C-alpha positions as CSV (number, residue, x, y, z in Angstrom):
1,M,0.0,0.0,0.0
2,E,1.1,3.6,-0.6
3,W,0.8,4.7,3.0
4,W,-0.4,3.4,6.4
5,T,-3.8,4.9,5.9
6,H,-4.6,2.1,3.4
7,L,-3.2,-0.7,5.5
8,W,-6.7,-1.8,6.5
9,L,-7.2,-3.1,2.9
10,N,-4.0,-5.1,3.1
11,E,-5.0,-6.8,6.4
12,G,-8.7,-7.0,5.7
13,F,-8.1,-8.5,2.3
14,A,-5.7,-11.1,3.8
15,T,-8.3,-12.1,6.3
16,W,-11.0,-12.5,3.6
17,V,-8.8,-14.3,1.1
18,S,-7.7,-16.9,3.7
19,Y,-11.3,-18.0,3.9
20,F,-11.9,-17.7,0.1
21,A,-8.8,-19.9,-0.6
22,T,-9.8,-22.5,1.9
23,D,-13.3,-22.7,0.6
24,S,-12.0,-23.1,-3.0
25,L,-9.7,-26.0,-1.9
26,F,-11.9,-27.7,0.6
27,P,-15.5,-26.8,0.0
28,E,-16.6,-29.7,2.2
29,W,-15.3,-27.8,5.2
30,K,-18.0,-25.1,4.8
31,I,-15.5,-22.5,6.0
32,W,-17.9,-19.6,5.5
33,T,-19.8,-20.8,8.6
34,Q,-16.7,-20.0,10.6
35,F,-16.4,-16.6,8.9
36,L,-19.5,-15.7,10.8
37,D,-17.3,-15.2,13.9
38,E,-15.5,-12.4,12.0
39,T,-18.7,-10.8,10.9
40,T,-20.7,-11.0,14.2
41,D,-17.7,-9.8,16.2
42,G,-17.3,-6.9,13.7
43,L,-21.0,-6.0,14.0
44,R,-20.7,-6.1,17.8
45,L,-17.7,-3.8,17.9
46,D,-18.9,-1.4,15.2
47,G,-22.3,-1.0,16.9
48,L,-20.6,0.8,19.8
49,A,-20.6,4.6,20.0
50,E,-16.8,4.3,20.6
51,S,-16.2,2.7,17.2
52,H,-14.2,4.2,14.4
53,P,-14.1,4.1,10.5
54,I,-12.1,1.3,8.9
55,E,-10.0,3.8,7.0
56,V,-8.4,6.5,9.2
57,E,-6.0,9.1,8.1
58,I,-2.5,8.3,9.4
59,N,-0.1,11.2,9.8
60,H,2.8,9.3,11.3
61,A,3.7,5.6,11.3
62,A,3.8,5.6,15.1
63,E,0.0,6.1,15.1
64,I,-0.8,2.7,13.6
65,D,-0.9,0.9,17.0
66,E,-3.7,3.3,18.0
67,I,-5.8,2.6,14.9
68,F,-5.6,-1.0,13.8
69,D,-7.7,-3.4,15.8
70,A,-10.5,-6.0,15.3
71,I,-12.6,-3.5,13.3
72,S,-9.8,-3.0,10.8
73,Y,-9.5,-6.8,10.3
74,R,-13.0,-8.1,10.8
75,K,-15.1,-5.4,9.4
76,G,-12.5,-4.9,6.7
77,A,-12.8,-8.6,5.7
78,S,-16.6,-8.5,5.9
79,V,-17.1,-5.5,3.6
80,I,-14.7,-7.0,1.1
81,R,-16.7,-10.2,1.1
82,M,-19.9,-8.1,0.8
83,L,-18.5,-6.3,-2.3
84,Q,-17.2,-9.5,-3.9
85,S,-20.5,-11.2,-3.4
86,Y,-22.5,-8.3,-4.9
87,L,-20.2,-7.9,-8.0
88,G,-19.9,-11.7,-8.5
89,A,-16.8,-13.9,-8.1
90,E,-15.8,-13.8,-11.8
91,C,-16.1,-10.0,-12.2
92,F,-14.2,-9.5,-8.9
93,Q,-11.4,-11.8,-9.9
94,K,-10.9,-10.3,-13.4
95,S,-10.9,-6.8,-12.0
96,L,-8.5,-7.8,-9.3
97,A,-6.1,-9.3,-11.9
98,S,-6.3,-6.0,-13.8
99,Y,-5.5,-4.0,-10.6
100,I,-2.5,-6.2,-9.7
101,K,-1.1,-6.0,-13.3
102,K,-1.5,-2.2,-13.5
103,H,0.2,-1.6,-10.1
104,A,2.8,-4.3,-10.3
105,Y,6.2,-3.2,-8.8
106,S,4.6,-0.1,-7.4
107,N,2.4,1.1,-4.6
108,A,-1.3,1.6,-4.5
109,K,-4.0,3.1,-2.4
110,T,-7.6,2.0,-1.6
111,E,-9.1,4.1,-4.3
112,D,-7.0,2.3,-7.0
113,L,-8.7,-1.0,-6.2
114,W,-12.2,0.6,-6.2
115,T,-11.4,2.2,-9.6
116,A,-10.4,-1.2,-11.1
117,L,-13.6,-2.8,-9.7
118,K,-15.7,0.1,-11.0
119,E,-14.2,-0.2,-14.5
120,G,-14.7,-4.0,-14.5
121,S,-18.2,-4.1,-13.2
122,G,-19.8,-0.8,-14.3
123,E,-21.1,-0.4,-10.7
124,P,-20.5,2.7,-8.5
125,V,-17.9,0.9,-6.4
126,T,-16.0,4.0,-5.2
127,K,-19.1,5.8,-4.1
128,L,-20.5,2.6,-2.5
129,M,-17.4,1.6,-0.6
130,N,-16.7,5.1,0.7
131,T,-19.9,4.8,2.7
132,W,-18.5,1.7,4.4
133,T,-14.8,2.7,4.9
134,K,-14.9,6.4,5.7
135,Q,-17.6,6.4,8.3
136,M,-18.0,4.3,11.4
137,G,-21.0,2.0,12.0
138,Y,-23.5,0.2,9.8
139,P,-27.3,0.2,9.2
140,V,-30.1,-2.0,10.4
141,V,-32.4,-2.5,7.4
142,S,-36.0,-2.8,8.4
143,V,-38.3,-4.5,5.9
144,K,-42.1,-5.0,5.8
145,V,-44.4,-6.4,3.1
146,K,-47.4,-4.7,1.7
147,D,-49.3,-5.8,-1.5
148,Q,-46.4,-7.9,-2.8
149,K,-44.1,-5.1,-2.3
150,L,-41.2,-4.8,0.1
151,E,-40.6,-1.5,1.9
152,F,-37.0,-1.0,3.0
153,E,-35.7,1.5,5.6
154,Q,-32.2,1.9,6.8
155,L,-31.1,3.5,10.1
156,Q,-27.8,3.6,11.8
157,F,-27.5,0.8,14.3
158,F,-26.2,1.3,17.9
159,S,-26.2,-1.4,20.5
160,S,-27.3,1.2,23.1
161,G,-30.6,1.8,21.2
162,C,-29.6,5.4,20.3
163,T,-30.2,6.7,16.7
164,G,-27.5,8.0,14.4
165,N,-27.4,10.0,11.1
166,G,-25.3,7.6,9.1
167,Q,-26.4,6.5,5.6
168,W,-24.9,3.8,3.5
169,I,-25.2,2.4,0.0
170,V,-26.3,-1.1,1.0
171,P,-25.9,-4.1,-1.3
172,I,-29.3,-5.8,-0.6
173,T,-29.8,-9.5,-1.5
174,F,-33.0,-11.4,-0.9
175,C,-34.7,-14.6,-2.0
176,C,-38.4,-15.5,-2.0
177,G,-39.5,-19.0,-1.2
178,S,-36.4,-20.5,-2.8
179,Y,-32.7,-19.8,-3.1
180,E,-33.2,-20.0,-6.9
181,K,-35.5,-16.9,-6.8
182,K,-33.0,-14.3,-5.8
183,K,-32.7,-10.6,-6.4
184,S,-30.1,-8.0,-5.6
185,F,-30.0,-4.2,-5.7
186,L,-28.4,-1.2,-4.1
187,L,-30.3,0.6,-1.3
188,Q,-29.1,4.1,-1.9
189,T,-31.6,6.1,0.1
190,K,-33.3,6.0,3.6
191,L,-36.5,4.5,2.2
192,E,-37.2,2.4,-0.9
193,T,-39.9,0.0,-2.2
194,H,-39.3,-3.0,-4.4
195,D,-41.8,-5.3,-6.2
196,T,-41.6,-9.0,-5.6
197,K,-44.2,-10.1,-8.2
198,E,-41.5,-11.5,-10.5
199,L,-40.2,-13.7,-7.7
200,S,-43.6,-14.9,-6.3
201,S,-46.6,-16.5,-8.1
202,D,-50.2,-15.9,-7.2
203,S,-50.3,-19.3,-5.5
204,N,-47.3,-18.4,-3.4
205,K,-47.9,-14.9,-2.2
206,S,-47.1,-15.9,1.4
207,A,-43.7,-17.4,0.6
208,W,-40.8,-16.8,3.1
209,I,-38.5,-13.9,2.2
210,K,-34.9,-13.9,3.5
211,L,-32.7,-10.7,3.3
212,N,-28.9,-10.7,3.4
213,V,-28.6,-14.1,1.8
214,E,-25.8,-16.2,3.5
215,Q,-25.0,-13.1,5.6
216,T,-22.7,-11.7,2.9
217,G,-23.7,-8.1,3.8
218,F,-22.4,-6.2,6.8
219,Y,-25.7,-5.1,8.2
220,R,-28.5,-6.3,10.4
221,V,-32.1,-7.0,9.3
222,K,-35.3,-6.3,11.2
223,Y,-38.4,-8.1,9.8
224,D,-42.0,-7.1,10.4
225,E,-44.3,-9.5,12.2
226,E,-45.7,-11.1,9.0
227,L,-42.3,-11.8,7.4
228,A,-40.9,-13.1,10.7
229,T,-43.8,-15.6,10.9
230,R,-43.0,-16.8,7.4
231,L,-39.4,-17.2,8.3
232,R,-40.3,-19.2,11.4
233,H,-42.1,-21.7,9.2
234,A,-39.2,-21.9,6.8
235,I,-36.8,-22.6,9.7
236,E,-39.0,-25.2,11.2
237,N,-39.1,-27.0,7.9
238,K,-35.4,-26.5,7.3
239,Y,-35.8,-24.6,4.0
240,L,-33.0,-22.2,5.0
241,T,-29.2,-22.9,5.1
242,A,-27.4,-23.3,8.4
243,I,-25.8,-19.8,7.9
244,D,-29.2,-18.1,7.3
245,R,-30.8,-19.9,10.3
246,F,-27.9,-18.9,12.5
247,C,-28.2,-15.2,11.4
248,I,-31.9,-15.0,12.0
249,L,-31.4,-16.5,15.5
250,T,-28.7,-14.1,16.5
251,I,-30.6,-11.1,15.1
252,H,-33.7,-12.1,17.0
253,L,-31.8,-12.7,20.3
254,H,-30.0,-9.3,19.9
255,F,-33.2,-7.3,19.4
256,V,-34.9,-9.2,22.4
257,W,-31.8,-8.4,24.5
258,R,-31.8,-4.8,23.5
259,A,-35.5,-4.4,24.1
260,S,-35.1,-5.8,27.6
261,C,-32.3,-3.2,28.4
262,L,-34.3,-0.2,27.3
């Protein structure tokens, strides 16, 4: 990296790629279930008012011991996984190869990688990732269903229950009744509505809907009562993967715990 300010990318990428390589070599190990430790711990730490952005301006090398901690590694690895999952493995790998070739035998900064991924994917990668690396925290995405439409709202999450003013460009993924019926989009405002008609038939209007598929996104999800009931049925019948079942359980327990503390 060009300077210590960008060291988070070096370390966060190394953490993420260690899991990626292991999964490629030994898929039967289901290593991404262990990556949940990285993500959940990152969410726990970054939900504190005392958190800090992943990327912090470093003026002198002596400052690095004050800056680099579990957020740099765990949140760093998690947001890289989120981006790779949204762009797709093939696009991400080709763009990464282009980045490495262009900057071979030289130094680079965070924005150089975002530029390569933006050129390779056509997505607003720099704008997207700046919301995750240059501000602390993350959102809780609330979702409710109304007339075969999903209404999304993002708010900054704090473990204390306080509200914040942060806003992110959130890579949303969700599936409806089956992992084969999957949709993704960028939530770029506080409130958005999306139609689910193309994913659900008239005979399956009450199908379960799971957001943040396989927990690849670095955010929490809060479902309305109807969607939560549908997911309960899906869990009881083991329609969901182990990772998605785990994430729903931890989210539910966290909101129950927080409500009991208020």
